[in-house]
N, C-alpha and C positions, 0 to 999 in steps of 0.2 A: 136561842133562836136568832137568826140573822135579821138585822134591821132591813125593812123593805126599802127599795129605792124610791125616795120621795119624789112624787111626780112634779112636773113643771107647775110653777105657781102662776095661776091666772092673774092678770093685772086688774086693778080696780079702775072703773071709769071715773073720769073727773066729776061727772055729774053726781056721783055717789059720795064724794068727799064732803063731809059736813062743814069743815073749815080747815084752813092751813094754820099749823102751829107757827111756822116760820116760812119766809120766802127767801130765796137766794138765786143767783144766776146759775151756778154750777154746784151740784151735789156730788161729792166723791164718796163712794162706798168702800171703805177699807183703807187702813193706813199702814200697809207694807211699803216696800220700795216703789211699786208702781203707783199707789195712791199718793204717796208723798210727792213724787215727781209730777203727777197730774195736778195736785193742788198747787204746787209752786208755779207751774206754768200757767194755770188758769188765773191765779191771783196776779201774777206778773203781767198777764195780758189785760188786766183791768177788770176782770170779772169778780163779782162778789162770790166768794167760795166758802162752802161748808163741807167739812169732812166728818163722816159718821163712821165710827169704829166700834164693832161689836164687843171687842174685848175691853178690859179695864184700862189698857194702855196700848199705844201703837207699837208697831214693829212686826207683828205677825211672823210668818215663816221666814221672812227675810232676816229677822233678827236672830234666828236660830241657825242660819247658814254659816258657811265658812267665809263668806264675804267676797269671794272671787267674782270679778266683773269681767266678762269677755269683751275686750277692746283690742283694736289693732289698726292696721293700715298705716303705721308709722307714728305711733304716739310718742310724746317726749320720753316716757319711761323706756319704751323699746329702743329708741335712738340712743339714749344715754347708757343703756346696758349693752350697746353694740350690736343690736339686731335690726336688720332691714326688713321692712314689710310694706305691702301695698294693699289697697282695698281690693284689687283684683285677686291677689293670692289668698287673702282672707275669705273672699266670697267663694273661691273655688273649694277651699277647705270646708267651710260651713255647709255649702250645698251638698257635699258628699257625706260629711260626718253627721249631719242632722237629718239626713234623708233615710229612705225615700219619701217623697211627698212634700218637700219643703216649699214654702211660698217664696219663689225666686225674687219677686218684687220686694218683699220684706228683707230678704238677705242682701240684695243689692243696695237698698236704701240704708240699711244698718251699717254695712261696711263702708260705703261712701261717706257716711256721717260720723264714723266712729271716732276720729280724732277730735272733731268738734264736740262730740258727746263727752269725751274725756275732759276737755277744757270746761264744759258746763259743770261737770261733777266737781272739779277742783274749785271752780268759782263759787260753788254752793257748799263748800266746806269739807269736801272729801279729799284728803291728802294721800299721795302715793310716794313711796321711797324708791328712788331709781337704783334698785339692787336686784339682781337675778338670783333666784334660788334654784339649785340644780335638781332637787327631787320633784318629780312631776305628779300631776293628778290630784293634788290636794293643796290647801293653803299652807304657806310656809310657817314654820314654828316661830319665826321672828317677824319683824315688820318689813321684810323684803317685799318689793312691789311687783315682781314679775315671775311667772312660772309657766311651764308647759302644762296645760290643763285639759287637753282633749285628745291626746294621741297624735298631735301634729308631727311629732318626731318618730312615729312608728308606721309600719306598713299597714294598710295600703296607701295612707295619706301622703307618705313621702314621695310617692309616684304621681300624686295628683296636684300638690301645691308645694311650694318651697316652704320648709318648716320654719315657723317663727312662734315664740311663746307669746300668748295673748291673755293669759290669766292675770288680770291686774288686781293686786291685793292691797286694800287700804292700809295705811301706815298704822298698824296695830298688831301686836303679837298674836300669832296663831289664828283661831277663828275670829273673824272680824265682822261678822254679820251684825252683831249688837252695836258695835262702834259705828258701822255704816249707817244704821238706822238712827242712832243718836244724832249724827250729822245731818241726815236728811230731814228728820223731824225738826231739828233746829232751823233748817232752811224754811220749813213750813211756818214755824213760829215767827220768822223774820218778815213774813208777809202778813197782809190783813186777813188771811184765811182764818175761819173759826173752826174749832175742833170739838166734837162731842164724842166721848167714849161711852161704853156700856150702852151702845145704841145699835141694836140689831135691826137691819132692814129686812122686811118680810116680803114686800111685793112692790111692784111699780104702779104708778098711776098714769093712765093714758087718756088722750083726748083725740078722737078721730084718727087713731093709729100713731099719734106722736106721743113720746114719753114726756110727761110734763111734771112729774114728781114721784114721790115714793111714800110708802108707809113704813114707819119706824117704831120700834118698841122702846119706850123710855120709862124707866121706873115701873115696869109691868103694865103700862098702858100704851095702846096704839095711838100714834099721832101721824100727821101728814105734813110733808115738806114739799113746798112748791119749788121746782127747778125751772127757772124761766128760760134758760138756754140749754141745759142738758144734764143728764145723770151719767156719771162715769163709774162703771163697775170694776173694782180692783180688789175683790174679796177672796182671792185664792182659788185653789182647785177643789177637788172632791175626794181627796185621799181619806178623809175621815167620815165619809158617808159610805158605810159598808155596803149598803144596798146598791148604790151607784157603781161602786168598784166591782161588785159581783156581777152586775149586769154588763159592764163595759170592758173591764180588764181584770178578770178573776184571778189571773196568775199573781197579781199583787198581793192577794190574801195569803199566799204562801210565805211571803217575806216577813221577817221578824222585826224590821226597823222601819215602820211607816214614818215618813218625814212630813212635818206640818204641825198645825195646831187643831184643836177641836173645831175651830171656825172654818177649816177647810172642808166644808160640808156640801159644796156644790150649789149653795143657795143663789149665788150670782148667776150661775149658768141656768138654773131652773127658772129664776125670775125672768131672765131674758128670753128663754124658750117660750114662756107663757105669752110674751109679747111678739112672738113670731120669729125669734132668732134661730139661725142655723148653728149647728155645732160641727166640729171637725176633729178627727183623730182621737175620739173618746176611748179607743182601745189601746192607745199608746201610753207607755209608762217608762220611766227611767229606773234602772236597777244598778246600784253601785255596790261594789265589794271593796273592803280595805285590804287589798293585796300588797301594796307598797305604801310607804317606804319601809326598809330601804329597797331601792330598785334592783339591787343585786339579786334579790330572791327570784327574779324572773329568769335566772339561769336554769332553774328547774323546768320541767315540762308538765303541761296540764293534759289529762286524758279523760275520756268519757267512759261510759259503762261498757263500751266495746274495747277498751284499752287503747284507743286511738287518739292522737292529737287532732285538734280541729280548729286551732287559732294560734296566732303568734302571742306568746305569753307577755310580751312587752306592750301589748295594746292598752289603750285607755281603760281604766277600771270600770267605767260605765258600759263600755263596749263588751268587756268580758262578762259583766253581770247580766246584761241582756242576753248574751249568747248562752250563758250557763242556764238561766231560768227558762227562757222562751224557746230555745232550740235544742237544749241538751237535757231537758226534763228536770233540771235542778240537781243533777247527780254528776259531779266531776271530782277529780282527784289530782293533787299537786305532788309530783314525784321529784324527790331530791336525792343527792348523795351527800357524803360528809362534807365535801368542799362547797357545795352550793347552798346548803340549808343554813338559815339563821331565823331567829324569831322576829316576826314582822311587827308592824305598829299595832296590830290587833292581838298579838300574843299567840299566833297560830303555832301549834306543835304537832308533830307526827302522831297520827292515830295508829299507823301500822309501820313496823320496822322489820326488815328481813334481809337475808344475805343473798337472795336471788329474786329475779323477776317472777319465777315460777311460784315461789312461796307467796309473793304478794298477790298474784293472780288467785291463788287458792284462798288467801285470807280475805281479800276484798270481794271476791266473787266475779272476777273478770274472766272472759273466755280463755281457755287454755292456750298458751303461746302468744296471746295478743299483745301483752305488754312487752314481752321479750322482743317480738318483731318490731314494735314501735321504737324501743330503745336501740336495737341494732340499726335500724334505718336512720334514726336521729344521729347516733354516734358516728356512723359512716361519714356523714358530712360535717359533723361538729368538729372532728379533728382538724378540719381545714377552716373552721370558723364560719361555716356556711349553713344555711337553712333554706334549701330550695323549695321545700313544700309550703312553709308558712311564713318565711321571710322575717324571722326575728333578727334584729340588728346584730351584726357580727360580734359586737362587744359583749353580748349576753349569751353567746353560743359557746358551750363547752361540753365535752363528752361527760356522760354520767356513768359512774362505776359503782359496783356494790361495795359496802352495804347500802341499802336504800331506805329512805323514810318517806312516808306518804301522808300529806295533810288532807283531811276530808273537807273539801270546799262545797259540799252539798248544801242545798237550801235549808235542810233540817239541822245542820251542824255548824253553820257559819253565819256571818253577818251579811244580810241582804237588805240594803236600804233602798226604799222605793218611794216614788210619788208619781202622780198622774201628769200627763203632758197635754191631753186634749182639752178642748173648751170651745168657747164662742168663736165663730168666724168673724173676723174683723178686716177692715181695709188698712192700708198703710197709714192712714190718718187716725185710726182708732175707732172708726165708726163701726157699730155692730151691724152685721149683714143678716138679712132674712134668707129664707130658703130659696129665693129667686136671685140672690146676689145683690139685692138693693139695700141701701143703708136705711136702717130704722130711724126715723127722725127723732132727735133728742136723746139717743142712746149710744154710749161709747163704752169702751172697755179696754183693759190692758192687764198684763201679768198672767199669772197662772189660771185666771178665769177664762183665758183665751187660748186658742191654738196659735202659739207663737212660732218663732223660728225653728225650735226643736220639734220636729215632726215625729218620725219613727226612731230617730237617733238623738244623741245628746252629747254635749261637752260641758265640763264644769265651768261655770261662770256665765253661761248663756241665759239662764233664768233671770239673774240680776241684771245682765246687760240688756236683754230684751225688755224686761219689765220697766227699767228706768227710762230707756229710750222711748218705747212706745207709750209708756205712761205719760211722758212729757207731751207727746203728740196728741194723745187722747184729751188731755187737759186743755191744751191750746185749741184744739178743734172744737171742743165743747164751748169754750169761752167765746169763740167767734161764730158759733152756730146761730143762724137766723131762724127764729121760730116762725111757725106757720100762722 
């Protein structure tokens, strides 16, 4: 039986609090990358800071990630690798790739501040190697520090902004999320901030509409923490609350690789809603598929159940995954010939092999003549290295000749990794907004608990970039909040 979507958690009135277990200026809920950066900024601003983490140790989903941080505008790593970039080009790309529905104010601020944010990360212990890795859309297998991570070098974005790689990979081989969190938690430890793990926050405490504290479960008992200046919610998304997913973005339930931890249960979102917070983009999700590396495999063509192409195969893997699941019903096929096929990173192998398109149509169940027409149309232009219909880059365009092999990329037979993108509405300073667009006094948030830069679209590295940057702002804003 499906778990119900747990309703918003009503806050407790201050008058009903028997006593405070502890008092602090700023209470940060969650110790992923957003919480770590919020805690560092709050403590460095002079605020007494307490971090409450529900799990036995910090890191959260951030520690499980590949570690890519989306940074640009001319960082030292970009410059040393020979790539030019500006905040304006970065903003043009992000507005298009993460839309529709992006918060333009957040995009502009993030891009204008990206180089400074890079330096802040380095100053707080996160190193980057000035080496470019040519395989896009995932973290490098070595400690290279720069990669194309969002389809910047593929259509339609090549016509929107000058391509530049912006996926910054911490100096650690392969998946660097754990390493990143080790460094950020060390930065927290270097401040006077206090940390308590195994501390699950259940609800907020309010006084005349202002958030003044929270209820936390410690050793099986409920206790109350006073936050004199503010509470910062950085407790992740709702990917592991099946009821919330079913209610808001049910297509995610078809995917076989949910990304996150069991603490991504939407509790921060529900607590804030109980205090009057607005939410945005709750139906939005990211869907990634491991199509490459090697990128050479994109020389094949991807078709739907009508035997028709519908996208350029060299697009960002998250753009492909969203298209496959949300607009093609999760049923797509990757067609190759002997020259273009090779086993990719996920070990994909042909499910069907045939000497003619007609045989494949019969085997797969495609409309008669559909795949042959698609191949004829594609090959007509491919002999000239051209793809006028879907604009795949010329270097990946080559005619396909029998025999053919077809990989089943359907949602029931392939890897579909997903997580939620929607969450609390916040200002550029990290203040949580109510349904009228006003800041809720004493309440701040960042990371996947919020609706960040990634709205309906996504690029690899923007979660860690958005979370670290706006986590910093939320922590600093909380630290300087004047109570009523």
